[in-house]
C-alpha positions in Angstrom: 69.8 88.9 -218.8 66.6 87.5 -217.3 67.3 85.3 -214.2 63.8 84.5 -213.0 60.7 82.6 -214.1 60.3 79.0 -215.1 63.2 77.0 -216.5 63.6 73.4 -217.6 66.5 71.6 -215.8 68.7 69.3 -217.8 67.1 66.2 -216.4 63.6 67.2 -217.4 62.3 68.8 -214.2 60.8 72.3 -214.2 62.3 74.8 -211.8 60.5 77.9 -210.6 62.2 81.1 -209.4 61.2 81.4 -205.7 64.0 83.0 -203.8 62.2 83.3 -200.5 61.0 79.7 -200.4 62.6 77.8 -197.5 63.7 75.0 -199.8 65.1 77.2 -202.5 68.4 76.1 -204.0 70.1 78.9 -205.8 66.7 80.7 -205.6 64.8 78.0 -207.5 62.4 75.3 -206.4 61.2 72.2 -208.3 57.7 73.0 -209.7 56.3 69.6 -208.7 57.2 70.2 -205.1 55.5 73.7 -205.2 52.4 72.2 -206.8 52.2 69.5 -204.1 52.7 72.1 -201.4 49.8 74.2 -202.8 47.6 71.1 -202.9 48.4 70.2 -199.3 48.4 73.8 -198.0 51.8 73.3 -196.3 55.5 73.1 -197.0 56.9 69.7 -197.7 59.6 68.2 -195.5 63.0 67.4 -196.9 62.3 63.7 -196.6 59.0 63.8 -198.6 59.2 62.6 -202.2 56.9 63.8 -205.0 56.5 61.2 -207.7 55.3 61.7 -211.3 52.7 59.0 -212.0 53.1 59.1 -215.8 56.9 59.4 -215.6 56.9 62.8 -217.3 59.0 65.1 -215.1 57.4 68.2 -216.7 53.8 67.1 -216.1 53.2 68.8 -212.8 49.4 68.8 -212.7 48.2 67.7 -209.2 46.4 64.6 -210.6 49.8 63.3 -211.9 51.6 63.7 -208.6 51.9 61.3 -205.6 53.4 62.0 -202.3 55.6 59.6 -200.4 56.8 60.2 -196.8 60.4 59.2 -197.7 62.7 57.7 -200.2 62.4 54.1 -198.9 58.6 54.2 -199.3 59.0 55.6 -202.8 61.5 52.8 -203.7 59.2 50.2 -202.3 56.4 51.5 -204.6 58.7 51.2 -207.6 59.6 47.6 -206.6 56.0 46.6 -206.4 55.2 48.4 -209.6 57.9 46.5 -211.5 56.9 43.2 -210.0 60.2 42.9 -208.1 60.8 41.2 -204.8 58.2 43.3 -203.0 55.5 42.3 -205.4 54.6 39.2 -203.4 53.7 41.4 -200.4 50.7 42.9 -202.2 
């Protein structure tokens, strides 16, 4: 049975077989994180969040990805985008 390659996770994210990657979980890494790492030329920290601009978790082209330094900054972005409480701080 083939255990490597590219697989779609149940929640829509794509996983890539990368057993030697420092962030590998059961030998797989989220493709969007790998794409962002390649774009930046460095590994991401555990705190950094990669956001899919169009909401499609399988659309991992660099133009569709945004990097946030942490979860709170990512959530602030979503609050502003929805016009929530943070929208008045624009």
